[in-house]
C-alpha positions as CSV (number, residue, x, y, z in Angstrom):
1,M,-65.4,-132.6,-200.1
2,S,-66.7,-130.6,-203.4
3,S,-64.9,-128.4,-205.0
4,A,-68.4,-126.0,-204.1
5,T,-67.7,-125.9,-200.9
6,A,-64.4,-125.8,-200.2
7,E,-63.3,-122.8,-199.2
8,V,-60.7,-121.5,-201.2
9,Q,-59.0,-118.1,-199.2
10,Q,-57.1,-115.3,-202.5
11,H,-54.9,-113.0,-201.0
12,P,-54.3,-109.3,-202.7
13,L,-51.3,-110.0,-204.5
14,G,-50.3,-105.9,-204.1
15,V,-49.8,-107.8,-199.7
16,Y,-47.2,-110.3,-201.6
17,F,-44.8,-107.4,-203.5
18,K,-45.4,-104.6,-200.1
19,V,-43.6,-107.1,-197.9
20,W,-41.3,-108.4,-200.5
21,V,-40.0,-104.5,-201.1
22,L,-40.1,-104.3,-197.0
23,L,-37.7,-107.9,-196.6
24,F,-35.2,-105.1,-199.1
25,V,-35.5,-103.0,-197.4
26,L,-34.3,-104.6,-193.5
27,S,-32.0,-106.3,-195.9
28,A,-30.4,-102.7,-196.5
29,F,-30.4,-102.2,-193.1
30,S,-28.7,-104.9,-191.9
31,Y,-25.4,-104.4,-194.3
32,M,-25.5,-101.0,-193.1
33,V,-25.1,-102.0,-189.3
34,D,-21.7,-103.8,-191.1
35,Y,-21.0,-100.2,-193.5
36,M,-21.6,-97.6,-190.9
37,Q,-18.5,-100.6,-188.8
38,L,-21.0,-100.5,-185.5
39,Q,-20.0,-102.6,-182.5
40,G,-21.0,-104.2,-179.7
41,L,-24.6,-104.0,-178.2
42,L,-25.7,-101.9,-180.5
43,R,-24.4,-104.3,-183.4
44,W,-25.8,-107.8,-182.2
45,G,-28.6,-105.6,-181.3
46,L,-29.9,-104.3,-185.0
47,V,-28.7,-107.2,-186.4
48,L,-31.7,-109.4,-184.0
49,L,-33.6,-107.0,-184.1
50,F,-33.6,-106.7,-188.4
51,M,-33.7,-110.6,-188.2
52,F,-37.3,-111.3,-186.1
53,L,-38.1,-108.4,-188.2
54,K,-37.2,-110.3,-191.5
55,A,-38.3,-113.8,-190.0
56,G,-41.7,-112.4,-188.7
57,F,-42.5,-111.1,-191.6
58,I,-41.7,-114.3,-193.7
59,I,-44.0,-116.5,-191.1
60,A,-47.2,-113.6,-191.2
61,I,-47.0,-113.0,-194.3
62,F,-45.3,-115.4,-196.3
63,M,-46.6,-119.0,-194.8
64,H,-50.5,-117.6,-193.3
65,M,-49.8,-117.1,-190.5
66,A,-51.7,-114.0,-189.8
67,W,-54.7,-115.0,-191.3
68,E,-55.0,-118.2,-189.7
69,R,-56.9,-119.4,-186.5
70,L,-55.2,-118.0,-183.2
71,A,-55.0,-121.4,-181.2
72,L,-52.9,-122.8,-184.3
73,V,-50.4,-119.6,-184.9
74,T,-49.9,-120.2,-180.6
75,A,-49.0,-123.3,-181.8
76,I,-46.6,-123.2,-183.5
77,L,-45.1,-119.6,-182.2
78,V,-44.2,-120.3,-177.9
79,P,-42.5,-122.9,-177.8
80,P,-39.5,-121.2,-180.0
81,M,-40.3,-118.4,-177.5
82,C,-40.4,-120.6,-174.9
83,L,-37.0,-121.7,-176.3
84,L,-35.9,-118.1,-176.3
85,V,-37.0,-117.4,-172.0
86,F,-34.5,-120.6,-171.3
87,I,-31.4,-119.1,-173.6
88,A,-31.8,-116.3,-171.4
89,I,-31.8,-117.8,-168.3
90,M,-28.6,-120.3,-169.8
91,G,-26.3,-117.3,-170.6
92,V,-27.8,-115.4,-166.6
93,E,-26.7,-118.3,-165.5
94,S,-23.3,-118.7,-167.4
95,E,-21.9,-115.8,-165.6
96,Y,-22.9,-117.2,-162.6
97,T,-21.2,-120.0,-163.1
98,W,-17.6,-117.9,-164.7
99,I,-17.6,-115.8,-161.5
100,S,-18.2,-118.9,-159.5
101,R,-15.3,-120.6,-161.4
102,M,-12.8,-117.9,-161.5
103,F,-12.9,-117.1,-157.0
104,H,-12.0,-121.8,-157.1
105,F,-9.8,-121.6,-159.9
106,L,-7.8,-117.7,-158.6
107,G,-7.3,-119.7,-155.4
108,G,-9.5,-117.3,-153.3
109,V,-9.4,-113.4,-155.7
110,A,-10.8,-112.9,-158.8
111,P,-8.5,-110.1,-160.5
112,E,-11.6,-108.4,-162.4
113,L,-13.7,-108.4,-159.0
114,N,-11.0,-108.0,-155.9
115,L,-13.1,-109.3,-153.5
116,P,-11.7,-112.1,-151.3
117,V,-12.5,-115.7,-151.2
118,H,-13.0,-117.4,-148.3
119,H,-12.8,-121.2,-147.7
């Protein structure tokens, strides 16, 4: 393929600079979660939100996914999304397993639930 027929796609540098600044802003928000000493689900929800936003911008702009074909984007993004679904399912299953073990090993009563276990 000669250089005359090869398509070279140029993206404006302004997009990269804007995303770069946005990544710094999102990182500042992430550090503010620690500075404000947020705790519990709010803390981890915000940390994960900022993490996913930063990762999304990096993938979309710096890895050029925003300009790729839908098939390629789908092939790259669907497997990690499936893994996240499987991790969530395992998390739900682990709660069930933990409660079942408490019933079994505590000999009939789970103190935090106050439920009798019938053998």
